[in-house]
C-alpha positions, -999 to +999 in steps of 0.1 A: +157+720-709+182+712-678+210+717-669+232+716-640+249+735-608+282+727-594+277+725-558+315+723-548+302+716-509+277+692-511+288+677-545+248+672-557+240+679-593+209+698-589+180+703-617+172+732-623+143+746-642+155+763-674+124+783-668+140+802-641+176+800-652+194+801-682+226+781-692+255+801-692+279+773-704+296+788-739+312+773-767+323+799-792+354+810-796+344+841-777+333+829-744+348+803-720+335+776-714+319+762-679+308+787-664+279+786-639+243+801-640+242+825-621+206+827-613+189+793-605+161+779-589+160+747-572+129+723-584+117+698-558+091+674-567+090+653-533+049+662-530+047+648-570+061+618-569+054+607-536+014+619-532+004+584-545+033+565-537+021+531-519+057+526-506+057+558-488+020+554-477+030+516-462+060+529-448+036+559-432+018+535-415+045+509-404+070+533-386+052+570-383+054+600-410+090+609-404+102+575-412+084+578-442+095+611-452+134+598-444+127+573-468+113+593-494+144+617-489+172+589-491+149+574-525+154+611-542+193+617-528+200+583-546+176+590-577+195+626-579+231+609-575+222+579-600+203+595-623+186+573-649+196+578-689+170+593-711+148+575-733+149+600-765+180+604-782+194+625-811+221+612-832+252+638-834+280+621-855+301+584-854+331+570-842+359+576-858+384+566-842+393+537-810+418+541-791+435+523-759+466+526-745+477+503-722+504+517-711+500+554-692+517+576-716+527+553-742+515+551-776+480+539-785+467+502-797+438+506-822+414+485-832+376+484-850+361+472-815+366+471-778+345+458-746+335+484-722+343+478-689+343+502-658+382+502-657+379+516-697+386+498-730+391+461-728+399+438-756+414+405-739+447+413-719+448+446-737+431+468-711+434+509-708+458+528-684+465+495-668+501+499-665+524+525-660+557+536-656+571+545-623+602+558-601+625+543-580+599+558-552+566+543-564+555+574-583+539+576-614+561+595-644+544+605-680+551+620-708+552+653-692+582+646-679+594+621-704+584+633-740+600+606-757+572+579-742+549+588-767+575+569-786+570+538-773+547+515-793+532+489-771+508+455-784+496+428-767+490+390-781+477+369-755+492+381-723+523+390-737+532+431-737+554+435-761+571+476-761+590+489-793+609+520-796+630+539-818+672+521-816+661+497-794+653+457-792+618+451-784+608+440-751+587+414-735+565+404-703+540+381-699+515+399-678+497+361-669+527+353-650+535+386-623+528+378-589+534+399-561+520+436-549+530+466-536+514+499-537+524+527-562+513+564-563+488+582-590+490+620-584+493+614-547+469+584-545+481+553-534+473+520-561+477+482-563+501+473-586+524+442-598+563+448-607+568+438-644+602+426-636+639+437-643+645+432-684+619+457-688+627+479-661+663+479-674+648+483-711+628+516-700+653+531-682+682+529-710+653+542-737+644+571-719+673+579-688+702+563-707+712+546-675+706+511-666+681+515-636+657+543-624+623+534-639+603+504-637+568+493-652+536+484-634+503+470-641+470+468-622+461+434-609+425+440-601+392+447-620+378+479-603+393+507-594+398+514-561+406+551-557+387+579-547+379+615-571+406+635-568+401+671-551+406+686-576+378+671-597+355+670-565+334+704-576+320+685-604+296+661-592+287+636-615+327+620-614+319+587-592+347+568-573+339+544-606+352+563-631+386+567-616+399+538-636+435+519-635+460+545-639+442+570-657+448+612-647+405+615-643+387+590-656+388+561-675+369+577-705+378+605-723+363+620-756+374+643-785+352+659-815+372+659-848+356+693-855+369+707-823+401+698-832+397+712-871+383+746-852+420+746-832+439+741-861+425+770-879+439+788-848+474+775-851+506+774-875+516+736-866+481+717-870+477+688-841+461+660-848+434+637-819+464+621-805+476+651-789+446+645-767+451+613-760+415+600-766+396+568-766+366+580-787+374+604-816+338+616-827+331+627-867+302+648-879+293+667-852+297+707-847+327+725-835+324+725-799+297+710-792+309+681-775+305+707-742+271+707-739+266+673-741+252+653-711+243+616-716+262+597-745+256+566-765+281+552-785+267+523-804+244+509-776+267+517-743+258+543-725+281+568-710+276+601-688+296+636-693+311+641-660+334+666-665+357+690-690+387+675-699+413+703-691+444+702-705+480+705-699+520+701-712+517+670-726+496+681-754+526+699-765+541+669-773+542+656-814+530+620-806+552+611-838+589+628-825+584+631-788+590+664-789+577+694-774+559+720-792+588+747-793+563+777-787+542+757-761+512+750-789+486+739-791+484+748-749+490+784-754+462+791-780+441+767-761+441+791-728+430+817-753+396+807-760+392+774-735+398+787-701+378+778-672+365+813-658+342+801-631+350+816-596+348+782-578+364+764-602+396+782-605+409+773-578+412+735-588+417+738-629+440+773-627+450+775-663+441+745-677+421+748-706+397+723-722+396+701-749+374+672-747+352+655-720+355+630-696+332+601-693+320+579-669+303+542-679+261+543-671+254+515-685+265+473-680+302+462-684+307+436-711+294+457-743+313+465-774+319+496-791+326+499-831+345+520-852+316+532-873+294+531-840+267+560-846+269+587-814+241+598-798+232+628-775+202+626-747+172+648-754+147+662-729+112+661-738+113+696-754+143+689-781+135+679-811+147+641-815+164+640-849+172+599-848+166+575-821+186+545-817+166+508-815 
């Protein structure tokens, strides 16, 4: 079995020999999560892999042994950074819910199938978190500041986005007719944006601020991510710049496990649903907290990588139906008791944010669809039994 050691200085996922170290990631109610191995041994296999390499031989003859060694090192480092998906898989469950959040912090759109892209889930003009609300300084605002945002229901027909909210007439904007670009801000990072106009800006301001101005809606005008990995996420070396999406907090995809939510509900008075955690994928059939240890994930025919744990904030305490924060700060308060990150190198970045769910990075070609009911697999090593393998 192989595990990964998080190197905060080099951000390289070193392969560890399980014979020389044991995995200290604990996913039981008694332990913390994502704890680094305390004893590890790096295993380099350059000699074995390249002893008979024709490429290395030709390079050595042509430009000298020094250049050959450099090329070998370069190839190996790239392979470490961009490892290949496993060849064998184990079925762990199936996709029970598929959610797209076209506007950051607003309600979801549920579909039976969606296309996977670098920016996230897509169905025509419907794209995950490619719109967001900003203040007059261009800074993003979310349900953390304005909990009633979750009561706004978006829908997309063709290129037209429509927003509905309690006590309000609906408002629409044609995304295809937007023009002009400027820079907005997400967590201090500059992002491209196109303004959606005065009508929807006034509508949002009236619903959330009870004023005629103060908030605006912007749209992401590109098809690829432009942000770098945030500083607080850099200790997780599997996270790549291509995973940052349009306007999400961290990555383009998140996944929740129904069994983990049920485990949480057994510990709190007022049950929550996966929607409290706003995932794109919900999986049923897995064991509680099993998702923590998944590395490669395959949903239908789409391959993802578990790039980091999903740390949680005050937004989880907002009731997705009423838009009200829980008076006892639940489920966040309980999660902090048994789902905290205690690793000393990660603690300064994660602080007291507990874990529920995982962040995913797309690791297969864009344009492939996922469907409700798709089988969900995790990659297995040769040492692990393959219960079910997809075609």
